[in-house]
N, C-alpha and C positions, 0 to 999 in steps of 0.2 A: 186804436186804443190798446193800451198795455194791459195784459192780464195780471190779476193779483196772484200772489204766491199760491194760495189755495186753489184758484182756478187753473193755474199751470199744472198743479198736481193732478187735478181731475182730468185734464186733457191727456196727460201722460198715462194715467191709469186706463182711460178709455181706449187709447191707442194700443196699449199693452194687451188689453182684452179683446181687441178687434172690433170695437163698436163703431158704427158709422159716424163720420164727422158731424153731421147734422144733429144726431142724438147727443153727442158730446157737447156741442155748442149750446143746445137748448137746456141740457142739464146744468151747465155752468151758469146760465142766466136764471133758471128757475130754482134749482136746488131740490132737496127732498121735500120741503114744506109746501111747495106750490105745484104739486102734480095735478094734472087734469084728471077728470073722472076716467077717461080712456086710458091714460097712463097707469092709473091705479089698478084698473081691471087687468091689464096685460102683464105688468112686470112681476107680479106674484112673488115678490121678495127673493128673486133669483139673482139680484145684483145689477142686471142691465135694465135701465129705464129708457125705453125708446122715446123718441120725440113724438109730438102730437101726430104728425103725418104718418109715421110708421106705426104708431099705436092704432090709428084708424085702419090702416091696411091689414094689421093683424086681426082686428075685430071683424073685418069683412072676409077673413079667410084667404086673403091674397098673399100673405107671407107669414113667417113665424119669427119668433125671437132668434132662434138658432140660424135661420136663413139670412138674417141681417148681419151676422158676425163674419167678417172677412179679415184676412191678414193677421190672424191672432198670433201674438208672440208667446203668450202663456201656453204652456204645454198641457194643462188640464183641459179636458173637454168642457164645453158649455152645453147646458148644465148637466150635472151628473144624472138627474132625473128630469127629462124633458116632457112636459105634458101640454105645452103650448103649441 
C-alpha cells in the first residue's frame, strides 16, 4: 500500500528523530487524535508518541522514552528535560 504525502513526512520525521519503526507506523495509522490511554500517559507532550506496545513497557518500568530512541540523526538530545 502506498503512503500518503503526509504519512511519508511523518515517517521521515520519525526516522530523523530516531523513533522505532513500530512507533512510527502506529502513529501514521492513528495520528494525534486516536491515542490510547497508555500513549497519552507516557508521551507527556515531548514529541515522541510510542506505540501501544512500547507505552505498556514504559508504564511497567521496563524501558523509557529515551531508551527507545536509536540512530538519531537530529543533533539535539531527547528530551532536554527527561523525567520519564
